[in-house]
Structure formats: structure tokens, C-alpha cells
C-alpha positions in Angstrom: 3.6 -92.2 -55.7 3.6 -88.5 -55.1 0.1 -87.1 -55.1 -0.5 -83.7 -56.8 -2.9 -81.0 -55.9 -5.2 -79.8 -58.6 -3.5 -76.4 -58.7 0.0 -78.0 -59.1 -1.3 -80.4 -61.8 -2.7 -77.4 -63.7 0.7 -75.6 -63.6 2.5 -78.7 -64.8 0.1 -79.9 -67.4 -1.7 -76.7 -68.4 -5.2 -75.5 -67.6 -8.1 -75.4 -69.8 -7.9 -72.9 -72.6 -11.6 -72.8 -73.2 -13.4 -69.6 -72.3 -17.0 -69.1 -71.2 -18.5 -69.3 -74.7 -22.0 -70.4 -74.9 -23.7 -72.6 -77.5 -25.3 -76.0 -78.0 -23.8 -79.2 -79.1 -25.2 -79.1 -82.6 -23.9 -75.6 -83.3 -20.5 -76.5 -81.9 -20.2 -79.4 -84.5 -21.3 -77.1 -87.3 -18.8 -74.5 -86.3 -16.0 -77.1 -86.1 -16.8 -78.3 -89.6 -16.9 -74.8 -91.0 -13.5 -74.0 -89.5 -12.1 -77.0 -91.4 -13.4 -75.9 -94.8 -10.6 -75.2 -97.2 -9.6 -71.6 -97.1 -11.5 -70.8 -93.9 -8.4 -70.4 -91.7 -6.6 -68.3 -94.3 -9.6 -66.0 -94.7 -9.9 -65.6 -90.9 -6.2 -65.0 -90.4 -6.2 -62.4 -93.2 -9.0 -60.5 -91.4 -7.2 -60.9 -88.0 -4.1 -59.2 -89.4 -6.1 -56.1 -90.0 -7.3 -56.0 -86.4 -5.9 -52.9 -84.5 -5.2 -55.0 -81.4 -3.3 -57.6 -83.3 -1.3 -54.9 -85.2 -0.4 -53.2 -82.0 0.7 -56.4 -80.3 2.9 -57.4 -83.2 4.5 -54.0 -83.4 5.3 -54.0 -79.7 6.7 -57.5 -80.0 9.0 -56.5 -82.8 10.2 -53.4 -80.9 10.8 -55.3 -77.7 12.8 -58.0 -79.5 14.9 -55.4 -81.3 15.7 -53.5 -78.1 16.4 -56.5 -75.8 19.8 -56.6 -74.2 20.0 -60.4 -74.2 17.7 -63.4 -74.6 16.9 -63.6 -70.9 15.7 -60.0 -70.8 13.6 -60.6 -74.0 11.9 -63.6 -72.3 11.1 -61.4 -69.3 9.4 -58.7 -71.4 5.6 -59.0 -71.3 5.4 -57.6 -74.8 7.5 -60.5 -76.1 5.7 -63.2 -74.1 2.3 -61.8 -75.2 3.1 -62.9 -78.7 5.7 -65.6 -78.2 3.6 -67.9 -76.0 0.4 -67.9 -78.1 2.5 -68.3 -81.3 4.1 -71.4 -79.8 0.9 -72.9 -78.5 1.7 -72.1 -74.9 -0.7 -69.3 -74.1 -2.0 -71.2 -71.1 1.4 -71.0 -69.5 1.5 -67.2 -69.3 1.0 -67.4 -65.5 4.4 -69.2 -65.1 7.0 -66.8 -66.7 9.9 -68.3 -64.7 9.1 -71.8 -65.8 8.7 -70.5 -69.4 12.1 -68.9 -69.4 13.9 -71.9 -68.1 12.1 -74.2 -70.5 12.7 -72.1 -73.6 16.4 -71.8 -72.8 16.8 -75.5 -72.0 18.5 -77.9 -74.4 15.7 -79.8 -76.3 18.2 -82.5 -77.2 18.9 -83.4 -73.5 16.8 -86.6 -72.7 17.2 -86.1 -69.0 16.9 -82.3 -68.8 14.1 -80.1 -67.7 12.1 -80.5 -70.9 11.8 -84.2 -70.3 9.6 -83.6 -67.3 7.3 -80.9 -68.8 4.4 -80.7 -71.2 5.7 -81.8 -74.6 4.7 -78.5 -76.1 7.6 -76.9 -74.3 10.1 -79.2 -76.0 8.5 -78.5 -79.4 8.8 -74.7 -78.6 12.4 -74.9 -77.5 13.3 -76.9 -80.6 11.6 -74.3 -82.8 13.4 -71.3 -81.2 16.7 -73.1 -80.6 17.6 -70.3 -78.1 20.0 -72.6 -76.2 22.3 -72.6 -79.2 21.5 -69.3 -80.9 20.5 -66.9 -78.1 19.0 -63.6 -78.9 20.2 -63.8 -82.5 17.9 -66.8 -83.0 14.9 -64.8 -81.7 15.7 -62.0 -84.1 16.0 -64.2 -87.2 13.6 -62.8 -89.8 12.3 -66.2 -90.8 11.5 -67.1 -87.2 9.9 -63.8 -86.5 7.6 -64.2 -89.5 6.7 -67.7 -88.3 6.0 -66.5 -84.8 3.8 -63.6 -86.1 1.9 -66.0 -88.3 1.4 -68.3 -85.3 0.1 -65.4 -83.2 -2.3 -64.3 -85.9 -3.6 -67.9 -86.1 -4.0 -68.0 -82.3 -6.0 -64.8 -82.3 -8.2 -66.1 -85.1 -8.9 -69.3 -83.2 -9.6 -67.4 -80.0 -12.4 -65.8 -81.9 -13.7 -69.2 -82.7 -13.5 -70.1 -79.0 -15.4 -67.0 -78.0 -18.4 -68.4 -80.0 -18.0 -72.1 -79.3 -15.7 -73.2 -76.4 -13.0 -75.7 -77.2 -12.7 -75.0 -80.9 -9.0 -74.2 -80.8 -8.2 -77.3 -78.8 -10.3 -79.5 -81.2 -8.5 -78.1 -84.3 -5.1 -78.7 -82.6 -6.1 -82.2 -81.8 -7.2 -82.9 -85.4 -3.9 -81.6 -86.7 -1.7 -83.5 -84.3 -3.5 -86.6 -83.2 -1.8 -88.9 -85.7 1.6 -88.1 -84.2 0.7 -89.6 -80.9 1.4 -93.3 -80.9 1.2 -94.0 -77.2 -1.0 -92.9 -74.3 1.8 -91.2 -72.5 2.2 -88.9 -75.5 -1.4 -87.8 -74.9 -0.9 -87.3 -71.2 2.3 -85.4 -71.7 0.5 -82.7 -73.9 -2.0 -80.5 -72.1 -4.1 -79.9 -75.2 -4.2 -83.5 -76.3 -5.1 -84.5 -72.7 -7.9 -82.0 -72.5 -9.5 -83.2 -75.8 -9.1 -86.9 -75.2 -10.3 -86.8 -71.5 -13.1 -84.4 -72.4 -14.3 -86.5 -75.3 -14.2 -89.6 -73.2 -16.0 -88.0 -70.3 -13.1 -88.4 -67.9 -13.0 -85.8 -65.0 -10.3 -83.1 -64.9 -9.5 -84.2 -61.3 -8.0 -87.4 -62.9 -4.7 -85.3 -63.2 -4.0 -85.9 -59.5 -3.9 -89.6 -60.0 -0.8 -91.6 -61.0 0.1 -91.4 -64.6 -0.4 -95.2 -64.9 -3.9 -94.9 -63.6 -4.6 -92.1 -66.0 -3.2 -94.1 -68.9 -5.4 -97.1 -68.0 -8.5 -94.8 -67.8 -7.9 -93.7 -71.4 -6.9 -97.0 -73.0 -9.9 -98.7 -71.4 -12.2 -96.3 -73.3 -10.5 -95.9 -76.6 -8.1 -97.6 -79.0 -4.8 -95.7 -79.6 -5.1 -96.9 -83.2 -8.1 -94.6 -83.5 -5.7 -91.6 -83.6 -4.5 -92.8 -87.0 -8.0 -92.8 -88.4 -9.1 -89.4 -89.6 -12.8 -90.2 -89.2 -12.4 -91.4 -85.6 -10.2 -88.4 -84.8 -12.9 -86.1 -86.2 -15.5 -87.9 -84.0 -13.4 -87.5 -80.9 -12.9 -83.8 -81.7 -16.7 -83.4 -82.2 -17.4 -85.2 -78.9 -15.0 -82.7 -77.2 -16.7 -79.6 -78.5 -20.1 -81.0 -77.6 -18.9 -81.6 -74.1 -17.5 -78.1 -73.9 -20.8 -76.7 -75.0 -22.1 -77.8 -71.6 -25.1 -79.8 -72.8 -23.8 -83.4 -72.6 -26.5 -84.1 -70.0 -29.3 -82.6 -72.0 -32.0 -84.6 -73.6 -30.8 -83.9 -77.2 -27.1 -84.6 -76.7 -27.4 -88.3 -76.3 -28.8 -88.7 -79.8 -26.0 -86.6 -81.2 -23.4 -88.8 -79.5 -25.1 -91.9 -80.9 -24.8 -90.5 -84.4 -21.1 -90.1 -83.8 -20.7 -93.8 -83.0 
């Protein structure tokens, strides 16, 4: 089995998206619950759309797409990638523009192609864009542009949540997508799902250099995959993750919080 360095594993599976936000476990749980209150995201996104930085980024994105010579040049433009990657849930892949371009231009229907060996988020993004079939015309489609801009605004809103409590955006993504993962390899093949599950279970990030079979056993020995179909257990895992990200899991008060989560 080929062993991977930590840096190579990060490039293939995605590094942590969490910043250096401070906070304690209790406030992290409260923040996560507040973010899920009906209307909270819509209100936050509406405010984000008025932010000068967001407005400028979206205008530059639109202008760059409109002026691009072809789809490859569009995907090489920093103004395009600055919006496109966050909108598609790939903000943590900005350091790998070459890989991003190849992945987004690949055929998502090819079971043996490049996308089969990458983070599953790339395949989802390539399917959404359909650039392999549509080229630049697809990227200029008004409906797609509106969807991408909405995704970027949502990302910016969630980054604001991360600034206050690390791991919030990961936790929200996990809550929304956990039920779709029916096997452990689906978790390992998605950087965000991997971060949340391994973080919630207390597994070290260095585990990524081990064989995928070893990683799979480490996860399934600590949780039941059926738990991902149970909203309450998904919520508990997400809460464990943000608690861990708060950096207080070894504190005297965190143990009692974990016990309350079951």
C-alpha cells in the first residue's frame, strides 16, 4: 500500500476549513442551534448580499465570465475561481488551480476517469457545471450564474459563523448531507464529511496517511453507519465536532457536555 505524506493527503482530501476562531464548547453548541433556526440562514444571506466585499467579488466574477475567451481561460482567472470554488463547496481547493481545472472539465459520467479518484465534491461540482458538455456557454447560463452567486453568498455567511465558532460551516454541511452517505467510503471520499466524522469521534488528522481500509475500520469501530440516517444522532455528531473545534475537549467542563450528548 502506498503511504501518503500528510501534505499530499491534504491536497487529495482537502485541508481543514476551520479558522482560528475562539470560543468554548457550550457557546459552539448554542451557535450551531441558532444557525439552524428557520429563517436564520436566509436573514444572514440577505445581509451578506449587502456587504461591499461580496458585491465587488460578484461583479468581478460576472465580468470575468463575460469576457473569457474560452472555458479554460475562465477557470484560470482568479476572479472566477474566487467565487466559483466557494459556491461549489471547494474553497479549500483554491491552492490547487491545475487540479481544479482538470477536475471541473472532466466527464462526471466516466466511472474510471479522474473524478473517480478525487474528493467526491469534485464530481458533484463537475455535474453541476457540466462544462465537459457545455463549455463556456454552460458557465454563462443565467440560471447557473444565479445558483453560483447564491452559493457564494451562503459561503460568505457561513464563513462569518466560522469566524466566531470554528467548524460551523463544516457542521452545517454535515447535517445537510449526512443521510446521503450510506457507506464508510462515502465519508472518507468527502473532505468535509471526513473532517466532521473523524473530529467528532476524536480520530487524529494523521489517520489520512493510513490505508483507506484502516481508516474505514477506525470509523466503523466507533460509530454505526445507520446513525447517519437518524437526525438526532447526526445532530449529536455535529455538536461533538464543533465542541472539539472549540479546542476545549480536554477541559474539565467538556466531559459533562459530551455525556449529555450520549
